[in-house]
C-alpha positions in Angstrom: 12.6 114.2 -132.9 14.6 110.7 -132.6 13.4 108.2 -130.3 16.0 108.5 -128.0 15.1 112.3 -127.7 11.6 111.6 -126.9 12.4 109.3 -124.3 14.6 111.8 -122.5 11.7 114.3 -122.6 9.4 111.7 -121.4 11.7 110.6 -118.5 12.7 114.2 -117.4 9.3 115.5 -117.3 8.1 112.5 -115.1 10.8 112.4 -112.9 10.8 116.2 -112.2 7.4 116.2 -111.9 7.5 113.4 -109.1 10.3 114.5 -107.5 9.1 118.2 -107.8 12.0 120.5 -106.8 9.8 123.7 -107.3 7.2 122.2 -104.6 10.4 121.0 -102.4 11.5 124.6 -102.5 8.8 126.0 -100.3 8.9 122.8 -98.1 12.5 123.0 -97.3 12.1 126.8 -96.7 9.5 126.2 -94.0 11.2 123.5 -92.6 14.5 125.1 -92.4 13.4 128.3 -91.3 15.4 128.0 -87.9 18.3 126.8 -89.3 21.8 128.9 -90.0 22.7 129.4 -93.8 25.5 126.7 -93.3 23.0 124.2 -91.5 20.6 124.8 -94.3 23.0 123.9 -97.2 24.5 120.9 -95.3 20.9 119.8 -95.1 20.2 120.4 -98.6 23.0 118.4 -99.7 22.3 115.2 -97.1 18.6 115.2 -98.3 19.6 114.9 -101.8 22.4 112.1 -101.1 19.9 110.0 -99.3 17.1 110.7 -101.7 19.7 109.6 -104.7 20.4 106.4 -102.5 16.6 105.8 -102.2 16.1 106.0 -105.8 19.0 103.9 -106.9 18.1 101.2 -104.8 14.4 101.3 -106.1 16.2 101.7 -109.8 18.2 98.0 -108.8 16.3 96.0 -106.5 12.6 97.2 -107.4 12.1 94.9 -110.4 14.0 92.1 -109.0 11.7 91.9 -105.8 8.7 92.4 -107.8 9.7 89.4 -110.2 10.5 87.6 -106.9 6.7 87.7 -105.7 5.5 87.6 -109.1 4.0 90.7 -110.0 4.7 91.7 -113.8 5.8 94.9 -114.9 2.7 95.5 -116.8 0.3 95.1 -113.6 3.2 97.8 -112.3 2.6 100.2 -114.9 -0.9 100.0 -114.5 -0.6 100.6 -110.9 2.0 102.9 -111.4 0.1 105.1 -113.8 -2.9 105.4 -111.4 -0.1 106.4 -108.3 1.3 108.8 -110.5 -2.6 110.1 -111.8 -3.3 110.5 -108.0 -0.2 112.1 -107.5 -0.6 114.8 -110.2 -4.2 115.1 -108.8 -2.8 116.6 -105.6 -0.3 118.9 -107.3 -3.3 120.3 -109.2 -5.5 120.8 -106.3 -3.0 121.8 -103.8 -2.8 118.6 -101.4 1.2 118.9 -101.6 1.2 122.6 -100.3 1.3 121.6 -96.8 4.2 120.3 -95.4 4.4 116.5 -95.0 4.5 116.2 -91.6 7.0 118.0 -88.7 10.1 115.7 -87.6 10.5 113.9 -84.4 12.5 115.3 -81.9 16.2 113.5 -82.6 15.5 112.6 -86.1 17.5 113.9 -88.8 15.5 116.9 -90.8 17.3 115.3 -94.0 16.1 112.0 -94.1 12.6 113.0 -93.0 10.5 114.6 -94.2 13.1 115.9 -96.7 14.7 113.0 -98.4 11.3 110.8 -97.6 8.6 111.5 -98.5 9.2 115.1 -100.0 12.1 114.1 -102.8 12.2 110.3 -103.0 8.6 109.5 -102.4 6.3 107.0 -103.7 5.6 108.7 -107.0 9.2 109.0 -107.7 10.2 105.5 -106.7 7.3 104.1 -108.6 8.1 106.3 -111.9 11.8 105.3 -111.8 10.9 101.4 -111.4 8.7 101.7 -114.6 11.0 104.0 -116.5 13.5 101.0 -116.2 11.8 98.5 -117.1 14.4 95.3 -118.3 11.7 94.0 -120.7 11.3 97.1 -122.5 14.2 99.0 -122.4 18.1 98.3 -123.3 21.0 98.8 -121.0 21.8 102.3 -123.0 18.4 103.5 -122.2 18.3 102.6 -118.7 21.5 104.5 -118.4 20.0 107.5 -120.1 17.4 107.6 -117.4 19.7 107.2 -114.7 21.6 110.1 -115.8 18.4 112.3 -116.1 17.3 111.2 -112.2 21.3 112.5 -111.6 19.9 115.6 -113.0 17.1 116.6 -111.9 18.4 115.6 -108.2 21.7 117.9 -108.8 19.1 120.7 -109.8 16.9 119.7 -107.0 19.7 120.3 -104.5 20.7 124.2 -106.0 17.0 124.8 -105.8 17.3 123.7 -102.1 20.5 125.3 -101.6 19.2 128.7 -103.1 15.7 128.3 -101.7 15.5 131.7 -100.4 16.4 133.8 -103.2 14.1 131.5 -105.4 10.9 132.2 -103.4 12.0 136.1 -103.3 12.1 135.6 -107.1 8.8 133.7 -107.8 7.1 134.2 -104.5 4.8 131.3 -103.2 2.4 131.9 -105.3 4.4 131.7 -108.5 5.8 128.1 -107.1 2.1 127.0 -106.2 1.0 128.2 -110.0 4.0 126.1 -111.3 3.6 122.9 -109.3 0.0 122.8 -111.1 1.5 123.4 -114.4 3.3 120.2 -113.5 0.6 118.3 -112.3 -1.1 118.7 -115.7 2.0 117.1 -117.6 2.3 114.4 -114.9 -1.6 113.6 -115.4 -1.1 113.3 -119.0 2.2 111.0 -118.8 0.4 109.0 -116.4 -2.7 107.8 -118.5 -0.3 107.4 -121.3 1.7 104.8 -119.6 -1.9 103.1 -118.2 -2.8 103.1 -121.7 0.6 101.6 -123.3 0.8 99.2 -120.7 -3.0 97.9 -121.2 -2.4 98.1 -125.1 0.9 95.9 -124.9 -0.8 93.8 -122.4 -3.2 92.6 -124.2 -1.0 91.6 -126.7 0.9 89.7 -124.6 4.6 90.3 -122.8 7.2 92.3 -124.7 10.3 90.1 -125.8 13.5 91.4 -124.1 16.1 92.9 -126.0 
């Protein structure tokens, strides 16, 4: 398997599990139960677009902000790996099964809690920053990660749009099982991120491409 294909698979697994389209289907269905079909479709589209903007900003400005305040990417990767591991534990033990919160009166449901923190949560933002490290990945590799992000967000939108049908097919219990399987994968990826950061950090910073 080529290095590019390996990176694509890792990026997809990490972004998929942190955005968690399957888990968001159940949350979306519960929060939009009182809306009409057209309103649900519009909410799904807006929530996905808002989340995309947030994650793109994290990719573009995240490392710039970290460099400005003097935080090395090795430190961020260790912290990010730990955060992603804790996020995976919540997926495994059901901490993400409950709704992230009810929207306040007058607030846009697509912004909170769907775009943030359901789709573009701290785990997803941390993941995209780590996966586009300027000191490790070339511009084409970062572009590949961006494409993977867009694909996952597109799939998320499709899942939200057809949430009722998906839940009827797999059921809420089926969705819970899939979330826990993804949690195991994310935990493994998080450990690898930490171990890689510690190994590279012990030998000094990586030379830029």
